[in-house]
FILUM-47423 format. One record per residue (C-alpha): x negated, y, z. Coordinates in steps of 0.5 Angstrom, whole numbers, plus 500, padded with zeros to 3 digits. Layout:
BEGIN
XYZ/...
//
This chain:
BEGIN
645715867/641722868/647727870/646735870/651739874/652747874/655749879/656756883/657753890/654747894/650744900/650747905/656751903/663749904/669750901/674746895/670746889/663745893/666739897/669736890/663737886/659734892/662727893/662727885/654728885/654724892/658718889/654717882/648717886/650712890/651708885/644709882/645715878/640720876/643726879/642734878/644739881/643747878/647752883/646759886/641760890/643762898/639766903/634761907/635755902/630752899/629754891/628746891/631740895/633734896/641732899/643725900/639723893/641729889/636734887/638741888/635747884/637754886/636760881/639767883/645769881/653771882/658774880/660782882/666785880/667780875/660781871/654776872/647778876/641774877/635769873/639768867/633768863/630762868/637758870/637758861/630755860/631750867/637748864/635746857/628743861/634739866/638736860/633733856/633726856/640727860/646724859/651729861/652736863/657738867/659746867/663747874/669752873/669758869/668765871/661763874/655766872/651759871/658757867/657763862/650763862/651756860/654759854/649762849/645755850/650749849/648748841/641746844/643740848/645734845/648730851/655730852/658736855/664736861/667742862/670741869/675746871/678747878/683752874/683759872/684766875/692767874/693773868/700776871/701781876/705777882/709779887/703778892/698782889/702789891/700787899/696793899/693799893/686795893/690788892/693791886/687795883/683789883/688785880/690789874/682789873/681782873/686780869/683786864/677783864/679776864/683777858/677779854/673773858/678768854/678771848/671771847/670765850/674760846/668758840/664756847/670751850/671747842/664746844/665741850/666734849/672734854/675739859/678737865/684740869/686739876/693737874/698737867/702743871/695746872/696753869/690752866/692745863/698749859/692755857/688750854/693747849/696753847/690758846/684753844/688746842/684743847/687736850/685736857/683730861/686730869/681730874/685731880/681733887/681727893/680726900/673723904/674717907/673718914/681721913/684715910/680711916/682714922/689716919/695718925/697713929/698718935/701725934/699730939/703736940/700741935/700744929/694744924/691749919/684749916/682755911/677760911/679767915/681770908/687775906/689770900/689764905/694768909/694766915/699771918/704768916/703762920/703765925/709769925/712763923/710759929/712765934/719765930/720758931/724755936/719750939/718747945/714751950/708745950/707747942/701748939/698752933/691750932/687754926/680752924/676756919/669759917/666764922/668770925/670776921/674782920/679778918/679774923/679779928/685781925/689775927/687777933/690782934/696780931/696774936/697779942/701783938/706777938/705774944/708781946/713781941/716773943/712771948/706768950/705762945/699757945/694759939/688757939/683760932/677756932/670757928/664754927/667746926/662742922/666739916/665732919/670734924/675737921/679729920/678729928/683735928/687732923/689725924/693728931/696734928/704733928/705738922/699741918/701748914/698752909/700759907/696761902/698767897/693763891/691756891/689750884/690744888/688745895/683739899/686741905/693738903/690732900/687730906/693731911/696727905/690722907/691722914/699720914/701728916/707732913/706739910/709745909/705749904/707756900/708755893/701755891/697752885/700743884/703743890/709743889/708736885/705733891/710727895/709728903/711735904/716741903/714748899/716755902/717761900/719765906/716766913/723764916/723758911/717756914/720757921/726752920/722747916/718747923/723746927/725740923/719737922/717737930/724735931/725730928/720724928/724719923/724725917/717727919/714719919/717718913/714724909/707722912/708715910/710717903/703722902/699717906/701711901/700717894/694719896/690712898/693711891/691717887/686720890/681716894/673719892/671712889/676712884/675720882/667718881/669711877/673716873/668720871/663715871/666713865/669718862/661721861/659713860/664711854/666715847/669721849/
//
């Protein structure tokens, strides 16, 4: 089959949506399908490229304050050309320039059309939005803008042969069913095989979190929970994130303040760790932490499960429906569970085993590639 993806993020970027799209595209290519990616232009990248047998085209496109800017006409012409004789078009995510620009030409595309969602923006004001005036004003603007967006986009959503969501309890699943009468198909995320193949046998004395250094990822909570917990002196917290930025500097300053308040603790804030090396850190961690203020179906939690590592996470997205860990709301709750899991090997092992078995059954890449292949190759 010839399959065309549009996505706002792809190789060499690294984030959750990119990881999922890449393993689906490359998985389909390995099975002999002709796969094309149309994505946003990155500085220093070629306009046309081939990576792991996947054909990549890049166009200038970005979203600025919820408005799409870039080469709209060029993209639409390229999309129509790529979709000639194609078997399927897969638009990844809403509220992106490339998906939005696809809407007006969907009626000119005769192949199967799939809208592959990674959740939708929360259209309500929550307690986390009151952390600063800028955060609150940004959320208010987004709510107003995207409420209008989803009012207008309904006619286009109904033109797709298939809409996928991450989970039946994902807000997007309920939203599309209630507002548009669209019954979505569930396509969960998956973990790369390296995590399953190198599942932990021996845990070292460290706690791990992998997330880009951004305010929404809320690593401040992890630092505070770690320092407040009554863990032994040899306990270490390792944070792995993106390149050094202003939020990274804020975390460094917070660590110094906490060192003065609670005494010096062993904390490492790493940057520049290759994606291919993340499993090496995950497989030997004792506990995995996630402190995000917003997520949909976090890849890092699935990777922890695939590695047999219990997780402690804030109540975001679909995490509370996943086995193998606990969900918390407050810093002190996270500290409590850190102490309990650190000191109780049996509980830690049981949670890790339950998570691993569930991930092995439902969250492998082969499973997801086969599911997508059947969906676009069969009668939708």
